[in-house]
C-alpha positions, 0 to 999 in steps of 0.5 A: 426512258418513259416521258416525265409527267406533264406537271413536272414539265410545266414546273421545269418550264416555269422555274427556268423562265420565272413565269407563274404558268406555261400559259404566260409563254404558250397559247397551246402546249401538247401534253404528250411529248413528240419524243422522250429520251433519258435526258429530255423530252420534246413537246409541240407548242405555239408561242403566245402572240407577244412572242411571235405566235409560232409553232415551236418544239420545246425541249425540256430537260428532265428535272435533276438530270444535270446532277446525274450527268455530272455524277456519271462524268465523274465516275467515267473520269475515275475509271479512265484514271484507273485504266491509264494507271494500270495500262502499260506504256 
């Protein structure tokens, strides 16, 4: 899955941590992810000094993915029910 745009990543972090900007949490944040997958992507960042100033990996879940996963699980459960119904014991 291609990485999500940096602006979307920033919006997700700001929303989750209730901050006006990612710079309230990080003194640096790599725009290009280290890794990206279907559910999330990971960025290298450095926390602000007040939070320890350490280098960290920031895993950012893609916006809206929780609803997609929930829908997928619902469909999987329905398929399992159908298979169980039609499979002889």
